[in-house]
N, C-alpha and C positions, 0 to 999 in steps of 0.2 A: 332676734331671728331675722328681722328685716335687714339689718346691717350685714348679716351673713349672706343673704340672698343677693344684695347689691354687690358685695365683694365677689361672689361667684360669677355673677353676670359680667362684672368688670373684667375679671380674669379671663373669661371665655372670649369676650370681645377683643381684649388685647392679644390673646393667643391667635385668634383668626386674623387680626389686623397685621400681625408681624409677618405673616407668610404671604408675600405678594410676589408674583412672578411677572416680570415685565416681558411682554411679547412684542415682537415686531414683525410686520408683514414682509415676507421675502418673495421675490420672483425667482422661481426654481424651474429646473428641468428645461433649460433653454427658453425660459419665459412662457412655458406652456401652462404653468399653474402658479398661483399665489397661495401662500400658507403662512400663518403666524407661527413663529419659532421663538422660544425663549431667547432674549437678547444675549445672555451670557453663554449660550451654546455655540460651539465651534464645529466645523466640519471634522468628522472623525479621521484621524491620521491613518495612513496606509498600514502602519504597524499594528494599530489597535484593531483595524478591520480584519487583518490576518489572524489576530488572536481570537476575536469574536466569531469569525467565520472560517475556522481552520479547514473545512472541507471545500472551501471556495464558494463561488456564487454569492458574493455579498450583494446587498442592495445597491442601487445606482448611486444613492447619496444618503449619508447618515450625518445628522447633527447630534451632538452629545454634550453632556455636562463635563466638567473637568475630570471627574472620576471614571467616566465611561459607563456609569450605572443607570443613567436616564437618557433615553434616545428617542429621536424622531427620524425614521428612515423612510425613504421613498424608493420605489422600484417601478420604472416604466417598462413593463414586460413586453415580450414579443407576441403574447396571446391576443388574438383579435377579440375586441369587445365592443358592445354597443349598449345603449341604455336598455334595450329590450332583453339582452341576455345576461344581465348582471345577476339575476336570480340563480342561474346555473353556476356562476362563479361562487356565489355565497354558499350554495349547497356543497360544492367541491371543497371550499375552504373549511367549512364546519366539519365535513367528513374527515379531512386531513388532520385537523386539530384533534378530533375525537380519537382517531386511530393512533396518532403520535403521542397523545397525552390523555390516556383513558381516565386518569384521576383528576383532570382539569376541573376547575370550578367555573361553571358557565354563569356569566352575569347577564348578557343580553345579546341578541342578534336582531338585525332588521335593516330597514331602509329609511332614509330621510332625504328630503329635497333640500339641498344646500346651495344657495346662490343659483337657483334655477336648474341644478343638476341632480339627478338621482344618484345617491351615494349609499352603498351597502356598508354595514359595519358588523364586527364581531368583537365582543368584550369578554375576555376570559382570563382567568388566573391559572398559570401553568407551573408545574413543579420544576425546580432547578436543583443543582447539586446541594446547595446549602440554604436555599430560601425558596420563595415562590415569586413568580414574575407576573405583574399585571400587564396585559396586552390590550390595546385598543387598535384593531386593524380596521382600516376603512379603505374603500376602493370605489373607483368609477372608471369610465372610459375617457381616454384622452387621445385625440388623433387616431381613433379607431383601434386603440390598444388598451389593455388593462393597466391602470395605474394603481399600485398598492402603496398605502401609507401606513406606517405602524408607529405607535407610541408605546414604549415599555419602560417600566421601572420596577424596583423590588417591592415586595409586599409591604415593607415597613413605610414606604413612601406613598402608598395608595391614597390615604386620606387627603394629603396636600395636592397630589399630582393628578388624580383621576379627573377632577373638575377642569384642570388645565388641559388635559388630553382632549376632553370633550370640546373645550373652546378652540383648540387647535383644529380638530375635525370640522367644527362649525365655521371655521374661517376659510376653508378650501374654496378657491375660485379657479375654474378651468377657463382658459382664454381661448 
C-alpha cells in the first residue's frame, strides 16, 4: 500500500513538474505598462485578428500561442478612467458579460492592489460554439484612460493556464 501511495505521489509531482510556462517581462503599449507574457507567444497576425474579430474593433495588441487558442490581449481604450471610478467600469463589464453570456460560469470578481495600482478583475467561463472559454479580464487606468487586459484559453486548458493567467495579472506594472 505504501508503494502505491509513493507511486501516485511521484506521478502527480512529475505531472505538475512537466508543465512549466516560461514568462518574460515585456514593455508594452509604448512603454506605458510592463506585463509578463509567455516566451513562446507571438504578436497575433493581422489575418488571425481578422478571423477572431470579424466585426472589427480588435484589441490594440494581442499575444498568442502558435494555434491562436491561448491569448493575452491589451486594449488601451478611449474611456476616461481613474483609480476612483474603476468600480463603475467593473459594474459595467459584469453587466455586459451577464447580458452577452447569460449561461456564463462566474468564478470571481474584485479588486487587488498590484504594484501599487488598484486593478479590477473578472474571472468567468463563457460558452463558445464547440467549447467553453476561460477569461481573466483585468483593468486599471493608464494615462487617464481605461486599460483592459484579457487572458483567455479553452476550458480543457484551464487547469494548466489559470494559474499562469493570475501570474500575468499579478505582474502588471503601470509606468
